[in-house]
C-alpha positions in Angstrom: -26.1 -2.5 -41.2 -26.7 -4.4 -37.9 -30.1 -3.3 -36.6 -32.2 -4.0 -33.5 -35.9 -3.3 -33.4 -37.4 -2.9 -30.0 -41.0 -4.1 -30.7 -41.4 -5.5 -34.2 -44.6 -7.5 -33.7 -47.3 -5.1 -34.9 -47.9 -2.2 -37.3 -44.9 0.2 -37.4 -42.4 -2.3 -36.0 -43.6 -5.1 -38.2 -43.5 -2.9 -41.3 -40.0 -1.5 -40.3 -38.6 -5.0 -40.0 -39.9 -5.9 -43.5 -38.3 -2.8 -45.0 -35.0 -3.4 -43.2 -34.9 -7.0 -44.4 -35.8 -5.9 -48.0 -32.9 -3.4 -47.8 -30.4 -6.2 -47.0 -29.8 -5.2 -43.4 -29.1 -7.6 -40.6 -32.1 -7.5 -38.3 -32.8 -8.6 -34.7 -36.2 -8.0 -33.0 -36.5 -7.8 -29.2 -39.9 -8.1 -27.6 -41.8 -10.0 -24.9 -42.7 -12.8 -27.3 -46.3 -12.4 -26.3 -47.9 -11.2 -29.6 -47.8 -14.0 -32.2 -46.2 -12.8 -35.4 -44.2 -14.4 -38.2 -40.9 -12.7 -38.5 -39.2 -12.8 -42.0 -36.6 -15.4 -42.6 -33.2 -14.5 -41.2 -34.5 -12.2 -38.4 -33.1 -13.0 -35.0 -35.7 -13.0 -32.2 -34.6 -11.8 -28.8 -37.1 -12.3 -26.0 -37.1 -10.0 -23.0 -39.5 -7.7 -21.2 -38.1 -4.2 -21.4 -39.4 -3.4 -17.9 -37.1 -6.2 -16.6 -33.5 -4.8 -16.8 -32.0 -8.1 -15.7 -33.6 -9.8 -18.7 -32.7 -7.0 -21.0 -29.1 -7.1 -19.8 -28.9 -10.9 -20.5 -29.9 -10.5 -24.1 -28.2 -7.2 -24.9 -24.9 -7.2 -23.0 -21.9 -7.4 -25.3 -23.9 -6.7 -28.5 -23.0 -3.9 -30.9 -25.6 -2.3 -33.2 -25.3 0.2 -36.0 -28.9 1.3 -35.3 -31.6 0.6 -32.7 -35.2 1.5 -33.5 -37.3 1.9 -30.5 -40.9 1.3 -31.7 -42.3 -0.6 -28.7 -45.3 1.7 -28.6 -47.4 1.9 -25.5 -44.7 0.7 -23.0 -46.5 2.2 -20.1 -49.3 -0.4 -20.3 -46.8 -3.0 -19.1 -46.0 -0.9 -16.0 -43.8 1.7 -17.5 -40.2 1.4 -18.6 -36.9 2.1 -17.0 -35.7 4.5 -19.7 -32.5 5.3 -17.9 -31.7 1.7 -17.3 -32.2 0.9 -21.0 -30.0 3.7 -22.1 -27.3 2.5 -19.7 -27.4 -0.9 -21.4 -27.0 0.5 -25.0 -25.0 3.8 -24.5 -21.7 3.2 -26.1 -22.8 0.2 -28.1 -25.1 1.8 -30.7 -24.2 4.0 -33.6 -27.7 5.6 -33.8 -30.8 5.2 -31.7 -34.2 6.2 -33.1 -37.1 6.7 -30.7 -40.6 6.7 -32.1 -42.5 9.2 -30.0 -45.9 10.8 -30.9 -47.8 14.0 -31.6 -49.3 13.3 -28.2 -46.0 14.2 -26.6 -46.9 17.9 -27.3 -48.8 19.9 -24.7 -52.4 19.2 -25.9 -53.6 22.5 -24.6 -52.1 23.9 -27.8 -54.9 22.3 -29.9 -56.0 24.9 -32.5 -52.6 26.5 -32.7 -51.4 25.8 -36.3 -48.9 24.4 -37.1 -47.1 22.5 -34.3 -43.3 22.6 -34.7 -40.7 20.8 -32.6 -39.9 23.7 -30.3 -43.4 23.9 -28.8 -44.2 22.9 -25.2 -44.5 19.2 -24.4 -46.8 17.3 -22.1 -45.6 17.7 -18.5 -48.2 15.3 -17.0 -45.8 12.5 -16.3 -45.9 8.8 -17.1 -49.6 8.2 -16.3 -50.7 9.3 -19.7 -49.6 8.2 -23.2 -48.4 11.6 -24.2 -46.8 12.3 -20.8 -44.9 9.0 -21.0 -43.6 9.8 -24.5 -42.5 13.3 -23.4 -40.8 11.9 -20.3 -38.9 9.3 -22.4 -37.9 12.0 -24.9 -36.5 14.2 -22.1 -34.5 11.4 -20.6 -32.9 10.6 -24.0 -32.1 14.2 -24.8 -30.5 14.7 -21.4 -28.4 11.6 -22.1 -27.4 13.1 -25.5 -26.3 16.3 -23.8 -24.3 14.5 -21.1 -22.7 11.6 -23.0 -23.3 12.3 -26.7 -25.8 9.5 -26.8 -26.7 9.4 -30.6 -30.5 9.6 -30.4 -33.0 11.0 -32.9 -36.6 11.3 -31.9 -39.4 11.2 -34.5 -43.0 12.4 -33.6 -45.5 10.9 -36.0 -49.1 12.2 -36.1 -51.9 9.8 -37.3 -50.1 6.8 -38.9 -52.1 4.6 -41.2 -51.4 1.7 -43.6 -50.8 -2.0 -43.7 -51.0 -3.7 -40.2 -52.6 -0.7 -38.6 -53.8 -2.0 -35.2 -55.7 1.1 -34.2 -59.1 -0.2 -35.3 -61.1 3.0 -35.4 -59.3 4.6 -38.3 -59.3 3.5 -42.0 -60.4 -0.1 -41.4 -64.0 0.7 -40.2 -64.2 3.6 -42.6 -63.6 1.3 -45.5 -66.2 -1.1 -44.1 -68.8 1.6 -43.5 -68.5 2.6 -47.2 -68.5 -0.9 -48.5 -71.6 -1.8 -46.4 -73.3 1.5 -47.1 -73.5 2.4 -43.4 -74.0 5.9 -42.0 -70.9 7.9 -41.3 -71.2 10.2 -38.3 -69.1 13.4 -38.6 -68.8 15.8 -35.7 -67.8 19.5 -35.6 -69.1 20.2 -39.1 -66.3 18.0 -40.5 -63.8 20.7 -39.8 -61.4 19.0 -37.4 -58.1 19.0 -39.2 -55.3 16.5 -38.5 -52.0 15.3 -40.0 -51.8 11.8 -41.6 -48.8 9.9 -42.7 -48.4 6.4 -44.3 -46.4 3.9 -42.3 -44.0 3.3 -45.2 -43.0 7.0 -45.2 -42.4 6.9 -41.5 -40.2 3.8 -41.8 -38.3 5.3 -44.7 -37.6 8.4 -42.8 -36.3 6.4 -39.8 -34.0 4.3 -41.9 -32.7 7.1 -44.0 -31.6 9.3 -41.1 -29.3 6.6 -39.7 -25.8 7.9 -39.7 -26.8 11.5 -40.4 -24.9 13.5 -37.8 -27.1 16.6 -38.0 -30.1 14.4 -36.9 -28.5 13.3 -33.6 -29.9 15.1 -30.6 -32.9 16.4 -32.6 -36.6 15.9 -32.7 -38.4 15.7 -36.1 -42.1 15.7 -36.8 -43.0 12.9 -39.2 -46.2 13.1 -41.3 -47.5 13.9 -44.8 -50.7 15.9 -45.4 -53.2 17.6 -43.1 -56.8 17.2 -44.0 -60.2 17.9 -42.5 -62.4 15.0 -41.4 -64.8 15.8 -44.2 -62.0 15.5 -46.7 -61.0 12.2 -45.1 -64.5 10.8 -45.7 -64.9 12.0 -49.2 -61.4 10.8 -50.2 -61.9 7.3 -48.9 -65.4 7.2 -50.4 -63.8 8.0 -53.8 -61.3 5.2 -53.3 -64.0 2.7 -52.5 -66.2 4.0 -55.3 -69.4 4.8 -53.4 -71.3 7.9 -52.3 -70.9 8.4 -48.5 -74.0 8.5 -46.3 -72.8 11.3 -44.1 -74.7 12.2 -40.9 -73.5 15.4 -39.2 -73.3 15.3 -35.4 -74.4 18.5 -33.7 -72.3 19.9 -30.9 -75.3 19.6 -28.6 -76.3 15.9 -28.8 -79.8 14.5 -28.0 -80.3 12.9 -24.6 -79.1 9.3 -24.6 -76.9 9.8 -27.6 -74.5 6.8 -27.9 -70.7 7.2 -27.4 -68.0 5.9 -29.6 -69.8 6.4 -32.9 -66.9 7.9 -34.8 -63.2 7.5 -34.8 -61.1 9.2 -32.1 -59.3 11.4 -34.7 -62.6 13.1 -35.6 -62.8 14.6 -32.1 -61.9 18.2 -31.4 -58.9 17.3 -29.2 -57.1 16.0 -32.4 -57.5 19.4 -34.2 -53.7 19.8 -34.8 -51.3 20.0 -37.7 -47.7 19.1 -37.6 -45.0 21.2 -39.4 -42.6 19.2 -41.6 -40.3 22.2 -42.2 -37.5 20.9 -40.0 -37.3 17.5 -41.6 -37.3 19.0 -45.0 -34.6 21.5 -44.1 -32.2 19.2 -42.2 -32.9 15.8 -43.6 -34.2 16.7 -47.1 -37.2 14.4 -46.3 -40.3 14.4 -48.5 -43.1 11.9 -48.1 -43.6 9.7 -51.1 -47.3 8.9 -50.4 -49.9 11.7 -50.3 -53.1 11.2 -48.4 -55.1 9.8 -51.3 -52.3 7.7 -52.8 -51.4 6.3 -49.4 -55.0 5.3 -48.7 -55.4 3.7 -52.1 -52.3 1.6 -51.3 -53.9 0.8 -47.9 -57.2 -0.2 -49.4 -55.5 -2.6 -51.8 -53.8 -4.2 -48.8 -57.1 -4.2 -46.9 -58.8 -6.2 -49.6 -55.9 -8.5 -50.0 -56.3 -9.5 -46.4 -60.0 -10.2 -47.1 -61.0 -7.5 -44.6 -63.6 -6.2 -47.0 -65.6 -9.3 -45.9 -65.3 -8.8 -42.1 -68.6 -9.5 -40.4 -67.5 -8.2 -36.9 -65.3 -5.7 -35.2 -61.6 -6.1 -34.6 -59.9 -5.1 -31.3 -56.3 -4.8 -30.3 -55.3 -5.7 -26.7 -53.0 -2.6 -26.4 -55.0 0.2 -28.0 -58.5 -1.3 -27.5 -59.8 0.8 -30.3 -62.7 -0.8 -32.3 -66.1 0.0 -33.8 -69.7 -0.5 -33.0 -71.9 -0.3 -36.1 -75.1 -1.0 -34.2 -74.4 2.1 -31.9 -73.6 4.2 -35.0 -77.0 3.1 -36.6 -78.8 4.1 -33.4 -77.1 7.4 -33.3 -77.9 8.1 -37.0 -81.5 7.2 -36.4 -81.7 9.6 -33.5 -80.3 12.5 -35.5 -82.5 11.8 -38.5 -85.6 11.6 -36.3 -86.7 8.3 -37.8 
């Protein structure tokens, strides 16, 4: 299968490229060439900024693809993207186009309504926000499908974790808090519930739906298990093999309480659960890695990278998520009154 991955430098794109190569597929990666990454042997590297349609046309014109995987992520940080222009370039030259959207494409005012299925309202806020941009891109692609038969399938992951995760306020700092016996601040009584899925399950779903006609023109949620934040903490502590030092954060915080002292997914705005019924019914998809097994796999990868010996925070230039253990220690001290 001749495949093109838009992105391919980090996290989902990087893992997808590895899985495509392992499956014996012909793989090309198109990105700006800004993020340094070592592509597997045999992968063709195409360099273009997807916001520059002239450059995109120079590298894509005349090329035919069995599948294009659009995993470029937060395109709007580079000034947005000409979705219609991109579709003009590839419409008629691709057998199946898979767009990686996000749970954030949903109208976030529906937080607390369980579960979220694909027919619920989407973010109408426009391209200035991440969710609004994703929803806008989805709409453009679905309109193209309706008018020309453009063979698009949209997947909406929730919280993705696993090897190469570049959102550095998720499992990476949690593993470190546990290893280093640091306090773990948990808001909202640990009851915020979210859906988590391993990156390998997401990649497998995207690859397996290629050529499936019933998937074209459809949106599918992509995740595994929904768990509370307290379950998140206790499960990862069991994997690491330590007792967690949990500090509950009250809804009314003391004056001067530090910000950014827990991962963004622990906040009330991420209290949402995705339904996987549609993917099961139409695609026969079942995730292979449950929450605990997936995080055990991730912890093994984490230690293999030597990240269990990290002595400072990591930060990604796109997501800018990180951690501040000093602020967390101050917050824990304030709450404990010592």
